[in-house]
Backbone as numpy.savetxt, mean C-alpha at the origin, in Angstrom:
# Nx Ny Nz CAx CAy CAz Cx Cy Cz
-17.68 -5.86 12.37 -16.90 -7.19 12.10 -16.36 -7.56 13.60
-17.11 -8.92 13.70 -16.21 -9.09 15.14 -15.07 -9.82 14.93
-14.31 -10.49 15.75 -13.07 -11.44 15.43 -13.69 -12.68 15.51
-13.00 -13.27 14.42 -13.68 -14.26 13.55 -12.22 -15.43 13.63
-12.75 -16.45 13.81 -11.82 -17.27 14.11 -11.65 -18.26 12.50
-10.42 -18.63 11.86 -10.45 -18.92 10.56 -8.95 -20.14 10.91
-8.95 -21.15 9.91 -7.96 -21.79 9.81 -6.53 -21.37 9.68
-6.46 -20.00 9.58 -5.06 -19.38 9.55 -5.24 -18.42 10.73
-6.12 -18.51 11.92 -6.02 -17.86 12.67 -7.52 -16.60 12.74
-7.43 -15.39 13.99 -8.29 -14.78 14.36 -8.36 -13.62 13.29
-9.48 -13.46 12.95 -9.25 -12.08 12.32 -9.81 -10.82 13.41
-8.57 -10.02 13.32 -9.26 -8.91 14.39 -9.85 -7.59 13.37
-11.02 -7.34 14.24 -11.88 -5.92 13.40 -11.00 -5.16 13.08
-11.36 -3.82 12.37 -10.41 -3.01 12.08 -10.54 -1.49 13.44
-9.64 -1.31 13.82 -9.26 -0.23 14.72 -9.08 1.35 14.14
-9.76 2.20 14.66 -9.42 3.66 14.49 -8.95 4.39 15.51
-7.70 4.89 15.07 -6.31 5.58 16.05 -6.03 6.93 15.97
-6.62 7.47 16.73 -6.23 9.23 16.57 -4.97 9.06 16.43
-4.12 9.47 15.57 -2.86 9.91 15.36 -2.53 11.61 15.64
-3.48 12.42 15.59 -3.16 13.92 15.50 -4.32 14.56 15.82
-4.36 15.63 16.29 -5.47 16.37 16.34 -6.59 16.11 14.71
-7.38 15.36 14.85 -8.33 15.24 14.09 -8.02 14.61 13.00
-6.86 13.83 13.10 -6.38 12.75 12.30 -6.11 11.38 12.30
-6.72 10.76 11.57 -6.91 9.42 12.53 -6.78 8.03 11.20
-5.98 7.14 11.88 -5.56 5.84 11.42 -6.36 4.54 11.23
-6.94 4.52 10.14 -7.99 2.95 10.04 -7.40 1.91 9.89
-6.93 1.13 10.84 -6.09 0.00 10.45 -6.48 -1.33 10.80
-6.47 -2.03 9.78 -7.41 -3.28 9.55 -5.95 -4.62 9.89
-6.38 -4.97 10.81 -5.17 -6.15 11.05 -5.44 -7.19 10.32
-4.43 -8.38 10.11 -3.38 -8.07 10.49 -2.35 -7.47 9.39
-2.34 -6.64 8.48 -1.82 -6.09 7.19 -1.42 -7.00 6.16
-1.68 -7.96 6.28 -1.00 -8.52 5.00 -1.85 -8.75 3.85
-2.03 -9.55 2.88 -2.36 -9.23 1.91 -3.75 -8.90 1.69
-4.08 -7.57 0.85 -5.24 -6.83 0.59 -6.02 -6.23 2.07
-5.43 -6.46 3.02 -5.71 -5.83 4.75 -4.89 -4.56 4.77
-5.62 -3.39 4.13 -4.65 -1.95 4.07 -5.16 -1.43 5.31
-4.41 -0.05 5.23 -5.00 1.20 6.15 -5.51 2.15 5.14
-6.24 2.93 6.19 -6.74 4.29 5.61 -6.58 5.22 6.71
-6.85 6.40 6.12 -6.27 7.85 6.65 -7.86 8.22 6.91
-8.29 9.13 7.72 -9.39 9.76 7.86 -9.02 11.43 8.42
-9.40 12.36 7.70 -8.88 13.82 8.36 -10.21 14.49 8.38
-10.44 14.80 9.50 -11.44 15.79 9.61 -11.29 17.06 10.61
-11.79 18.16 9.96 -11.56 19.60 10.37 -12.72 20.38 10.07
-13.14 21.39 11.01 -14.34 22.38 10.57 -14.91 22.20 9.90
-15.70 20.84 10.06 -16.60 20.43 9.41 -16.49 19.89 7.85
-15.36 19.51 7.62 -14.41 18.77 6.18 -13.93 17.56 6.79
-14.11 16.80 5.46 -13.91 15.12 5.99 -12.74 14.76 4.53
-11.93 14.20 4.67 -10.95 13.74 3.73 -10.80 11.96 3.89
-10.53 11.12 3.18 -10.65 10.22 3.09 -8.79 10.09 2.21
-8.08 8.62 3.12 -6.91 8.72 2.29 -6.60 7.13 2.40
-7.01 6.85 0.98 -7.55 5.25 0.29 -8.90 4.40 1.13
-9.19 3.89 0.70 -10.47 2.74 0.72 -10.01 1.60 1.36
-10.74 0.82 0.85 -10.68 -0.69 1.37 -11.03 -1.66 0.06
-10.27 -2.54 0.25 -10.40 -4.12 -0.84 -11.90 -4.18 -1.12
-12.82 -4.53 -0.45 -14.22 -5.21 -0.87 -15.07 -4.06 -0.17
-16.45 -4.22 -0.74 -17.53 -3.63 -0.23 -17.84 -3.93 1.10
-17.93 -4.79 1.83 -18.03 -5.08 3.61 -16.88 -4.19 3.77
-16.04 -4.11 3.71 -14.80 -3.44 4.76 -14.92 -1.74 4.29
-15.39 -1.38 3.16 -15.66 0.07 2.89 -16.57 0.49 3.52
-17.87 -0.46 3.86 -18.75 0.16 4.48 -18.42 0.23 6.00
-17.33 -0.56 6.03 -17.01 -0.53 7.81 -16.14 0.96 7.90
-15.36 1.06 7.11 -14.58 2.57 6.99 -15.48 3.58 7.29
-16.88 3.54 6.32 -17.82 4.51 6.58 -18.61 4.68 7.48
-18.61 3.81 8.45 -18.97 3.49 9.51 -18.23 4.40 10.62
-16.83 3.79 10.26 -15.85 4.52 11.30 -15.96 6.31 11.02
-16.12 6.45 10.06 -16.60 8.08 9.69 -17.37 8.35 10.14
-18.81 7.71 10.11 -19.56 8.34 10.60 -19.68 8.67 12.32
-18.75 7.73 13.11 -18.58 7.33 14.30 -17.89 8.54 15.01
-17.10 9.54 13.67 -16.37 10.29 14.23 -17.03 11.84 13.70
-17.53 12.01 12.83 -18.34 13.32 12.24 -19.62 12.82 11.47
-20.47 13.64 11.53 -21.63 13.87 10.77 -21.31 14.13 9.19
-19.96 14.79 8.80 -19.69 15.29 7.72 -19.36 14.05 6.91
-19.96 13.89 5.73 -19.47 12.74 4.85 -18.03 13.41 3.83
-17.30 12.42 3.80 -16.05 12.88 2.78 -16.40 13.48 1.33
-15.69 14.48 1.57 -15.73 15.16 0.24 -14.21 14.88 -0.71
-13.21 14.46 -0.22 -12.32 13.78 -0.67 -11.97 12.60 -0.86
-11.52 11.76 -1.55 -10.57 10.28 -1.27 -9.58 10.77 -2.14
-8.29 10.72 -1.16 -7.00 9.90 -2.18 -6.91 8.64 -1.97
-6.22 8.26 -3.45 -5.75 7.06 -3.40 -4.18 7.11 -3.53
-3.37 6.22 -2.84 -1.97 6.35 -2.81 -1.46 5.62 -3.98
-2.32 4.94 -4.50 -1.79 4.12 -5.59 -3.00 3.27 -6.20
-2.86 2.46 -7.49 -3.93 2.13 -7.90 -4.39 0.73 -7.33
-3.73 -0.05 -6.90 -4.22 -1.49 -6.19 -5.38 -1.26 -5.47
-6.18 -2.68 -6.00 -7.83 -2.46 -5.43 -7.71 -2.56 -3.98
-6.80 -3.30 -3.19 -7.19 -3.14 -1.78 -7.18 -1.96 -1.06
-6.62 -0.35 -1.92 -6.24 0.82 -1.63 -7.65 1.53 -2.37
-8.29 1.17 -3.16 -9.06 1.78 -4.33 -10.49 1.23 -4.67
-10.68 0.02 -4.39 -11.98 -0.64 -4.47 -13.08 -0.19 -3.74
-12.50 0.53 -2.75 -14.34 0.81 -1.99 -14.41 2.26 -2.15
-13.82 3.04 -3.13 -13.97 4.51 -3.51 -15.41 4.41 -3.62
-16.45 3.58 -4.59 -17.73 4.08 -4.94 -18.74 3.88 -3.40
-18.11 3.61 -2.64 -18.74 3.61 -1.45 -19.03 5.45 -1.28
-18.22 6.19 -1.33 -18.32 7.47 -0.94 -18.30 8.40 -2.27
-18.77 7.78 -3.38 -19.07 8.64 -4.33 -20.52 8.69 -4.63
-21.11 9.84 -5.29 -20.62 10.98 -5.82 -20.30 11.89 -4.99
-20.53 11.91 -3.65 -20.52 13.12 -2.58 -18.72 13.35 -2.45
-17.94 12.37 -2.49 -16.57 12.46 -2.60 -15.85 12.53 -3.90
-15.01 13.61 -4.32 -14.18 13.69 -5.19 -12.87 12.89 -5.24
-12.54 11.58 -6.00 -11.41 10.97 -5.98 -10.09 11.52 -6.55
-8.96 11.65 -6.08 -8.02 12.35 -6.47 -6.85 10.93 -6.49
-6.09 11.23 -7.41 -4.51 10.50 -7.42 -4.11 10.83 -8.44
-2.58 10.08 -8.37 -1.92 10.77 -9.70 -2.21 10.19 -11.03
-1.82 10.85 -12.01 -2.53 10.85 -13.43 -1.81 8.96 -13.75
-0.88 8.45 -13.25 -0.78 7.28 -13.50 -1.76 6.58 -12.81
-2.20 6.81 -11.74 -2.94 5.78 -10.63 -4.48 5.92 -11.38
-4.72 6.53 -12.28 -5.99 6.61 -13.15 -5.81 5.45 -13.97
-4.81 5.91 -14.71 -4.45 5.14 -15.95 -4.27 3.66 -15.65
-3.16 3.43 -14.47 -3.08 2.26 -14.28 -4.49 1.29 -13.75
-5.24 2.26 -13.03 -6.31 1.54 -12.44 -7.12 1.22 -13.40
-7.62 1.99 -14.25 -8.70 1.52 -15.60 -7.92 0.40 -16.23
-6.65 0.65 -16.20 -6.23 -0.98 -17.12 -6.30 -2.10 -16.33
-6.28 -2.06 -15.08 -6.15 -3.28 -14.10 -7.70 -3.58 -14.03
-8.28 -2.50 -14.22 -9.89 -3.28 -13.42 -10.12 -3.60 -12.22
-11.14 -4.81 -12.16 -11.11 -5.59 -11.08 -10.35 -6.97 -10.89
-9.06 -7.01 -11.81 -8.19 -8.58 -11.96 -8.14 -8.69 -10.35
-7.69 -7.66 -9.66 -7.49 -8.15 -8.20 -8.29 -9.43 -7.81
-9.80 -9.31 -7.77 -10.57 -10.09 -7.64 -10.56 -11.47 -8.31
-9.74 -11.71 -9.09 -9.61 -13.15 -9.77 -8.40 -14.01 -9.51
-7.86 -13.14 -8.65 -6.57 -13.85 -7.52 -7.15 -15.05 -7.05
-7.90 -14.23 -6.12 -8.91 -14.58 -4.76 -10.22 -14.98 -5.07
-10.45 -15.90 -6.05 -11.89 -15.53 -5.82 -12.75 -15.82 -4.78
-12.72 -16.77 -3.85 -13.28 -16.72 -2.57 -13.34 -16.11 -1.58
-12.76 -14.56 -2.04 -12.96 -13.33 -1.24 -14.37 -13.01 -1.58
-15.26 -12.42 -0.43 -16.44 -12.40 -0.76 -16.40 -10.56 -0.98
-16.15 -10.10 -2.29 -15.52 -9.08 -2.53 -16.70 -7.84 -2.73
-18.01 -8.28 -2.92 -19.20 -7.50 -2.98 -19.62 -7.14 -4.32
-20.61 -6.01 -4.39 -20.81 -5.61 -5.72 -20.35 -4.35 -6.09
-18.89 -4.57 -6.59 -17.83 -3.54 -6.50 -17.95 -2.88 -7.84
-17.78 -1.43 -7.98 -17.84 -0.80 -9.16 -16.39 0.11 -9.19
-15.90 -0.31 -10.30 -14.55 1.06 -10.37 -14.91 2.45 -10.31
-14.13 3.24 -9.18 -13.89 4.71 -9.38 -12.71 4.92 -9.53
-11.98 5.23 -10.81 -10.78 5.79 -10.54 -11.08 7.17 -10.33
-9.54 7.71 -10.07 -9.47 9.53 -9.73 -9.90 10.15 -10.60
-10.73 11.07 -10.41 -11.76 12.16 -11.60 -10.95 13.15 -11.53
-10.19 13.79 -10.62 -8.85 14.53 -10.35 -7.73 14.00 -10.47
-6.67 14.42 -11.07 -5.55 14.05 -11.16 -4.34 14.93 -11.05
-3.04 14.75 -10.49 -2.30 15.86 -10.78 -0.35 14.86 -11.12
0.71 15.62 -11.18 1.69 15.08 -11.67 2.79 14.72 -10.98
3.14 15.87 -10.20 4.24 16.17 -8.76 3.53 16.44 -7.78
3.02 17.49 -7.71 2.41 17.83 -6.31 1.10 18.57 -6.27
0.27 18.30 -5.24 -0.81 18.77 -5.25 -1.24 19.15 -3.45
-1.93 20.23 -3.46 -2.25 20.75 -1.91 -3.77 20.78 -1.67
-4.09 19.78 -0.79 -5.73 19.63 -0.69 -5.93 20.24 0.89
-6.89 21.49 0.91 -7.23 21.57 2.29 -8.44 21.17 2.93
-8.41 20.40 3.75 -9.15 19.82 4.72 -9.68 20.89 6.07
-10.71 21.84 5.69 -10.73 22.63 6.90 -9.49 23.53 7.19
-8.93 23.48 8.31 -7.56 24.32 8.60 -6.29 23.21 8.43
-6.62 22.04 8.07 -5.56 20.95 7.83 -5.24 20.89 6.59
-3.52 21.23 6.50 -3.10 21.14 4.89 -2.55 19.75 4.61
-3.16 19.36 3.58 -2.46 17.79 3.29 -1.89 18.16 1.84
-0.37 17.70 2.09 0.49 18.09 0.58 0.51 16.46 0.14
0.05 16.12 -1.24 0.58 15.01 -2.14 1.49 15.35 -3.01
2.35 14.30 -2.37 3.80 14.14 -3.59 4.06 13.07 -4.18
3.87 12.80 -5.27 4.38 11.81 -6.17 6.02 11.33 -5.93
6.09 10.04 -5.35 7.53 9.46 -4.94 7.53 8.21 -5.97
8.21 8.19 -6.52 8.26 7.11 -7.08 8.60 6.93 -9.17
8.88 5.84 -9.44 8.51 4.53 -9.19 9.18 4.10 -7.97
8.14 3.08 -7.29 8.73 2.84 -6.07 7.68 1.72 -5.78
6.88 1.87 -5.12 5.67 0.48 -4.82 5.19 0.31 -6.08
4.69 1.21 -6.94 4.11 1.29 -8.13 4.91 2.37 -9.18
4.39 2.94 -9.81 4.70 3.80 -10.97 4.08 5.12 -10.35
3.34 5.06 -9.89 2.11 6.11 -9.24 1.80 6.55 -7.85
2.95 6.22 -7.16 2.74 6.50 -5.54 2.52 7.60 -4.90
1.47 7.82 -4.07 1.44 9.45 -3.80 1.77 8.95 -2.06
2.58 9.76 -1.81 2.18 10.31 0.02 1.97 11.46 0.25
1.12 11.40 1.57 0.19 12.33 1.88 0.96 13.12 3.36
1.32 14.30 3.11 2.06 15.03 4.16 1.25 16.10 4.94
1.10 15.84 6.36 0.28 16.92 6.88 1.41 17.64 7.50
1.90 18.97 7.41 3.35 19.33 7.49 2.99 19.70 9.25
1.82 20.51 9.72 1.73 20.79 10.59 1.66 19.94 12.14
0.96 18.55 11.42 1.02 17.60 12.42 1.80 16.66 12.30
2.95 16.84 11.31 3.86 15.98 11.27 3.33 14.62 10.96
2.39 14.10 10.47 1.91 12.72 10.00 2.08 12.43 8.52
2.47 11.64 8.76 2.94 10.93 6.65 2.09 9.95 6.71
1.30 9.76 5.77 0.71 8.53 4.79 1.69 8.08 3.60
2.16 7.09 3.81 3.39 6.41 3.18 2.65 5.81 1.83
0.98 5.17 2.16 1.15 4.05 0.88 1.54 2.87 1.18
1.61 1.95 0.12 2.55 0.91 0.31 4.35 1.31 -0.15
4.43 2.28 -0.27 6.12 2.29 -0.18 6.70 2.11 1.27
5.89 1.96 2.03 6.56 1.72 3.62 5.16 0.64 4.06
5.61 -0.13 4.70 4.64 -1.43 5.57 5.25 -1.51 6.86
4.68 -1.49 7.79 4.93 -1.87 9.56 4.48 -3.11 9.46
5.83 -4.17 9.76 5.90 -5.39 10.07 5.43 -6.07 8.70
5.23 -5.68 7.72 5.07 -6.84 6.22 6.12 -6.15 5.60
6.15 -7.54 4.11 7.54 -7.15 3.75 7.05 -6.72 2.45
8.15 -5.50 2.35 7.60 -4.50 1.22 7.42 -5.46 -0.07
7.19 -5.06 -1.24 6.75 -5.29 -2.46 6.53 -4.11 -3.66
7.65 -4.72 -4.46 7.74 -3.38 -5.37 7.80 -4.22 -7.07
7.21 -5.25 -7.10 7.58 -5.78 -8.47 7.00 -4.64 -10.06
5.99 -3.69 -9.48 5.53 -3.20 -10.26 5.79 -1.81 -10.32
6.95 -1.57 -9.42 7.71 -0.52 -9.31 9.28 -0.12 -9.52
9.76 0.07 -8.52 11.21 -0.07 -8.58 12.08 -0.58 -7.24
12.90 -1.32 -7.28 14.13 -1.43 -5.89 14.66 -0.06 -5.77
15.50 0.54 -6.82 16.46 1.74 -7.09 15.29 3.14 -6.55
13.83 2.93 -7.14 13.14 3.81 -6.85 12.48 3.94 -5.46
12.29 2.95 -4.88 12.23 2.87 -3.58 13.01 2.96 -2.40
14.24 3.05 -2.76 15.52 3.29 -1.82 15.48 4.80 -2.31
15.15 5.55 -3.07 15.40 7.01 -3.46 14.11 7.48 -2.67
13.09 6.59 -2.81 11.83 7.11 -2.17 11.88 7.45 -0.69
12.37 6.10 -0.26 12.75 6.35 1.46 13.26 7.43 1.91
14.60 7.91 1.23 15.30 9.10 1.60 14.63 9.99 1.27
13.60 10.29 0.29 12.87 11.32 0.01 11.50 11.42 1.46
11.05 10.11 1.89 10.41 10.41 3.10 11.31 11.04 4.30
12.27 10.77 4.03 13.25 11.11 5.47 13.18 12.33 5.80
13.07 12.91 4.79 13.09 14.35 4.48 11.98 15.14 5.14
11.00 14.83 5.29 9.69 15.36 5.80 9.60 15.68 7.09
10.59 14.73 7.88 10.66 14.67 9.39 9.24 14.59 9.97
8.84 13.33 9.72 7.52 12.99 10.09 7.96 11.99 11.88
6.67 12.43 12.30 6.57 12.36 13.63 5.99 10.84 13.62
4.73 10.93 13.03 3.98 9.64 12.80 3.85 9.10 11.30
3.95 7.70 11.28 3.90 7.28 9.81 2.85 6.19 9.99
1.53 6.53 9.02 0.66 5.82 8.86 1.06 5.18 7.63
1.54 3.83 7.61 2.02 3.02 6.58 0.88 2.37 5.78
1.06 1.77 4.60 -0.24 1.20 3.72 -0.45 0.11 4.38
0.00 -0.85 5.31 -0.18 -2.07 6.00 0.43 -1.52 7.13
-0.40 -2.59 8.14 0.45 -2.75 9.65 0.41 -1.87 10.51
1.06 -1.80 11.45 0.31 -0.77 12.83 1.11 0.61 12.45
0.39 1.50 13.12 1.13 2.80 12.94 2.32 2.76 13.62
3.45 3.61 13.08 4.76 3.90 13.18 5.41 4.97 13.28
6.36 4.92 13.83 7.37 6.10 13.86 8.59 6.24 12.85
9.28 7.01 12.67 10.76 6.91 11.70 11.19 5.96 11.78
11.55 5.35 12.84 12.04 4.21 12.74 11.93 3.23 11.61
10.46 2.98 11.19 10.04 2.03 9.85 10.63 2.07 8.74
11.32 3.31 8.75 11.93 3.61 7.62 13.22 3.07 7.43
14.15 2.60 8.63 15.28 1.87 8.58 15.03 0.60 8.10
14.01 0.01 8.63 13.64 -1.67 8.65 13.36 -1.85 6.77
12.64 -0.57 6.33 12.40 -0.98 5.17 13.39 -0.84 4.38
14.12 0.30 4.70 15.55 0.50 3.66 16.41 -0.61 3.52
16.51 -1.29 5.10 17.67 -2.37 5.36 17.01 -3.53 4.44
15.69 -3.86 4.47 15.58 -5.18 3.52 15.79 -4.51 1.96
15.54 -3.82 1.50 15.43 -3.41 0.30 16.75 -3.16 -0.06
17.83 -3.00 0.75 19.47 -3.41 0.63 19.53 -4.86 0.71
19.16 -5.57 1.48 19.42 -6.90 1.62 19.02 -7.42 -0.10
17.86 -7.30 0.19 17.23 -7.32 -1.37 18.32 -7.37 -2.83
18.59 -6.16 -2.77 19.70 -5.85 -3.94 21.08 -6.76 -3.68
21.63 -6.98 -2.35 22.63 -7.88 -2.15 22.58 -9.03 -2.80
21.21 -9.85 -2.32 20.79 -11.15 -2.83 20.78 -11.24 -4.50
20.26 -10.31 -5.04 20.17 -10.17 -6.55 21.64 -10.11 -7.25
22.57 -9.15 -6.61 23.64 -8.92 -7.41 24.57 -10.47 -7.15
24.31 -11.16 -5.77 25.13 -12.31 -5.66 24.57 -13.34 -6.70
23.38 -13.10 -6.56 22.54 -14.22 -7.56 22.94 -14.47 -8.92
22.94 -13.06 -9.54 23.39 -13.08 -10.89 24.59 -13.07 -11.25
25.42 -13.13 -10.15 27.06 -13.63 -10.52 27.09 -14.76 -10.11
26.18 -15.74 -9.50 26.22 -17.18 -9.52 25.57 -17.21 -10.47
24.96 -17.08 -11.48 24.04 -17.68 -12.52 22.76 -18.45 -11.86
22.25 -17.85 -10.94 21.21 -18.41 -10.25 19.77 -17.57 -10.77
18.66 -18.46 -10.85 17.40 -17.73 -11.14 17.38 -16.92 -9.63
16.18 -16.09 -9.87 15.36 -15.34 -8.68 14.71 -16.34 -7.91
14.08 -17.52 -7.89 13.60 -18.66 -7.55 14.31 -19.28 -6.62
15.35 -19.82 -7.55 16.78 -20.47 -6.50 17.18 -19.73 -5.70
17.56 -18.62 -5.89 18.06 -17.53 -4.50 17.12 -17.66 -3.44
15.91 -17.29 -3.67 14.92 -17.56 -2.96 14.51 -18.66 -1.82
14.66 -19.94 -2.65 14.85 -21.00 -1.80 15.82 -21.51 -1.26
17.01 -20.55 -1.49 18.59 -21.03 -1.01 18.31 -19.83 0.30
17.77 -19.20 0.45 17.88 -17.68 1.27 17.39 -17.86 2.60
18.50 -17.43 3.59 17.64 -17.29 5.04 17.09 -16.49 5.31
15.87 -16.12 5.59 15.40 -14.83 5.49 15.56 -13.91 7.03
16.20 -14.57 7.77 16.74 -13.89 9.05 16.24 -12.93 9.75
16.93 -11.63 9.75 15.83 -10.55 10.81 14.13 -10.57 9.75
14.28 -10.81 8.65 13.15 -10.31 7.81 12.18 -11.54 7.79
12.29 -12.86 8.88 11.60 -13.61 8.73 10.15 -13.29 9.31
10.43 -12.29 10.31 9.21 -11.91 11.11 8.07 -11.37 10.08
8.48 -10.78 9.04 7.59 -9.75 8.58 6.61 -10.62 7.80
5.15 -10.34 7.72 4.19 -10.91 6.93 4.59 -11.07 5.53
4.12 -11.91 4.74 4.04 -12.26 3.21 5.63 -12.17 2.88
6.35 -13.33 3.41 7.83 -13.20 3.33 7.87 -13.68 1.90
6.89 -14.51 1.19 6.75 -15.02 -0.09 7.37 -13.80 -1.47
6.74 -12.72 -0.79 7.06 -11.85 -1.67 8.50 -11.43 -2.12
9.41 -12.03 -1.56 10.88 -12.02 -1.75 11.05 -12.75 -3.57
10.15 -13.34 -3.79 10.46 -14.02 -5.32 10.10 -13.10 -6.33
8.63 -12.10 -6.43 8.59 -11.17 -7.20 9.78 -10.09 -6.80
9.91 -9.69 -5.58 11.03 -8.66 -5.41 12.13 -8.80 -5.77
12.74 -10.25 -6.03 13.98 -10.82 -6.58 14.06 -10.40 -8.28
12.94 -10.48 -8.80 12.82 -10.89 -10.09 13.14 -9.25 -10.64
12.45 -8.14 -9.77 12.29 -6.62 -9.86 14.01 -6.40 -9.98
14.64 -6.60 -8.94 15.90 -6.32 -8.64 16.83 -7.01 -9.84
16.52 -8.23 -10.15 17.40 -8.85 -11.32 17.11 -7.49 -12.11
15.92 -7.42 -12.71 15.65 -7.14 -14.08 16.66 -5.55 -13.83
16.46 -5.05 -13.13 17.39 -3.67 -12.82 18.71 -3.69 -13.08
19.26 -4.70 -12.45 20.55 -5.18 -12.39 21.06 -5.34 -13.94
20.39 -6.02 -14.86 20.37 -6.19 -16.09 19.73 -4.77 -16.83
19.61 -3.69 -16.48 19.33 -2.38 -17.22 17.78 -1.96 -17.27
17.00 -2.51 -17.03 15.35 -2.72 -16.99 15.14 -1.32 -16.30
14.54 -0.24 -16.71 14.13 1.01 -16.38 13.12 0.71 -15.06
13.59 2.03 -14.32 12.24 1.94 -12.98 11.09 1.93 -13.71
9.96 0.74 -12.82 8.80 1.04 -13.36 8.43 0.18 -14.76
9.32 0.10 -15.35 9.00 -0.70 -16.80 8.08 -2.07 -16.55
7.31 -2.44 -17.52 6.71 -3.49 -17.31 7.50 -5.15 -16.79
6.95 -5.74 -16.25 7.11 -7.05 -15.70 6.02 -8.05 -16.43
6.21 -9.21 -16.57 5.17 -10.46 -16.42 4.94 -10.45 -14.95
4.02 -9.43 -14.65 3.50 -10.03 -13.04 3.15 -11.09 -13.09
1.92 -11.84 -14.00 1.31 -13.40 -13.93 2.39 -13.93 -13.68
3.37 -13.97 -14.67 4.79 -15.17 -14.27 5.46 -15.23 -12.70
5.55 -13.83 -12.74 6.20 -13.85 -11.32 5.53 -14.13 -10.08
4.17 -13.78 -10.12 3.10 -14.25 -9.12 3.20 -15.73 -9.07
3.11 -16.44 -10.36 3.36 -18.04 -10.55 4.14 -18.55 -9.89
5.47 -17.78 -10.00 6.61 -18.37 -9.41 6.48 -18.33 -7.88
6.04 -16.88 -7.03 5.71 -16.82 -5.88 5.11 -18.18 -5.18
3.80 -18.14 -6.23 3.19 -19.24 -5.56 3.92 -20.60 -5.55
4.61 -20.63 -6.59 5.51 -22.01 -6.32 6.23 -21.88 -5.37
6.79 -20.81 -4.89 7.43 -20.96 -3.88 7.00 -21.09 -2.50
6.19 -20.26 -2.28 5.04 -20.17 -1.02 4.46 -21.93 -1.03
4.46 -22.83 -2.30 3.70 -23.60 -1.96 2.36 -24.10 -1.78
1.79 -22.86 -2.45 0.25 -22.52 -2.68 -0.06 -20.91 -2.57
-1.35 -20.38 -2.82 -1.62 -19.30 -3.16 -1.54 -18.57 -1.66
-0.91 -17.63 -1.53 -0.92 -16.81 -0.45 -2.19 -16.29 0.12
-2.65 -16.32 1.57 -4.22 -16.55 2.03 -4.31 -14.78 2.01
-5.24 -14.60 1.25 -6.18 -13.21 1.61 -7.32 -12.97 2.45
-7.61 -12.39 3.28 -8.75 -12.43 4.27 -9.27 -10.93 4.29
-9.17 -10.88 3.18 -10.02 -9.46 3.22 -11.67 -9.64 2.88
């Protein structure tokens, strides 16, 4: 995929960066809607992936990236959560690979199906076949890729109810999924604000040197400070808005984004405020919300459907 100019600017091709010996980040610029990152782990003739991609074409590019590193096809694909941008490409790697995820990842992926494709019907999704995890876990699971130990840990509800982070203790590399994003606005209406804050505290405990986030450039531990700051800011806005009798949409319209204006997809403030309001009123973390209605308000605030360049 070469760099292509559109009405919304250039689309850079994916790039693969080695972040530790045998550990790679497959980064899809610019990290906005549906342009996620994946991980490639190669050791001793074994290969594994952390997440795939949103479209068939982008999953095939990921497969090409793997082939450029090793002749060994992935035997394991870990899904960090159920969202289609991280999981629709699973089928490109099965049946050679077993798909692994949290138990709720399998449940929620099956329930959501290919619904994401209806939000952006102009995207060339390809001939997608949904492949939910066939191996699931509840709290933690260790996967060995050659001599590389990968610890799968459930953290959440945070971005969703079923977030998995993948920790490589010897390499000190952490794949965060969408619990943390780099240069991109956090998004937690399907999870929890309080759970996201607790999740970030948990991520700090790993002592990671490198964080491959769910979207955006590879980062260091400083990215946790940015995410935590945003979450605390949204919580303050929700508390002030609730006290003033304002709706989440009204608060978003009145808010100066300040230091967070530079983050991609700032329209996510509206659904984030909805979750924050709900938790202020006692809704448990991860409890279902009317995501369709919340998404509709986000579109209204944004002045149209956000751009997805997958």
